[in-house]
C-alpha positions in Angstrom: 19.4 -16.3 -2.6 18.2 -14.8 -6.1 15.5 -11.8 -6.1 13.5 -11.3 -9.1 12.1 -8.0 -10.5 8.8 -9.5 -9.0 10.1 -10.0 -5.6 11.7 -6.7 -5.5 8.2 -4.8 -6.5 6.5 -7.0 -3.7 9.2 -6.1 -1.0 9.0 -2.6 -1.6 5.4 -2.6 -1.4 5.3 -4.1 1.5 8.1 -2.2 2.9 6.2 0.9 2.5 3.2 -0.3 3.8 4.7 -1.4 7.0 6.5 1.9 7.5 3.2 3.7 7.4 1.8 1.6 9.6 4.7 1.8 11.9 4.8 5.6 11.6 1.3 5.7 12.3 1.4 3.4 15.5 4.5 5.9 16.5 2.2 9.1 16.4 4.2 10.3 13.3 1.5 10.2 10.7 -2.2 10.5 10.9 -4.1 8.1 9.6 -6.2 10.8 7.8 -3.3 12.4 6.6 -2.3 12.7 3.1 1.2 11.2 3.4 -0.2 8.1 5.1 -2.9 7.6 2.6 -0.4 8.0 0.0 2.1 5.4 1.2 -0.8 3.1 1.5 -2.0 3.5 -1.9 1.6 3.3 -3.4 2.4 0.2 -1.2 -0.6 -1.7 -1.6 -0.4 -1.0 -5.5 3.0 -2.3 -5.5 2.0 -5.4 -3.4 -1.0 -6.0 -5.5 1.2 -5.6 -8.8 3.7 -8.1 -7.7 1.1 -10.6 -6.5 -0.4 -10.3 -10.0 2.7 -10.8 -11.6 3.4 -14.2 -10.1 -0.3 -15.0 -10.4 -1.3 -15.3 -6.6 -4.8 -14.4 -6.7 -5.6 -13.9 -2.9 -3.2 -11.2 -2.6 -4.2 -9.7 -5.7 -7.7 -9.4 -4.1 -6.2 -8.3 -0.5 -3.8 -5.8 -1.9 -6.4 -4.6 -4.7 -9.0 -4.0 -1.9 -6.4 -2.2 0.5 -5.6 0.1 -3.0 -9.2 0.9 -3.5 -10.1 1.6 -0.1 -7.1 3.8 0.3 -8.2 5.9 -3.0 -11.7 6.3 -1.3 -9.6 7.7 1.8 -8.0 10.2 -0.6 -10.9 11.2 -2.2 -12.6 11.6 1.4 -9.3 13.8 2.0 -9.8 16.4 -0.8 -13.7 16.6 -0.2 -13.4 17.7 3.2 -10.8 20.1 2.4 
């Protein structure tokens, strides 16, 4: 199997998202914590980029929305501090 550059971007993004989710489930990361929010922004952003590069618009919408929601959480995080 030959992985393309787009595949690697997508795999890394999804790995980051799953890592954040699993660490949250395990109680290692708070959903309101800066690291969890940051991992979601980076992971969803990379997954969105990979989806855009392969022209798969349903996941551009999904991951783009996830990125924007996470950016909103980041803004709320800093406003409450």
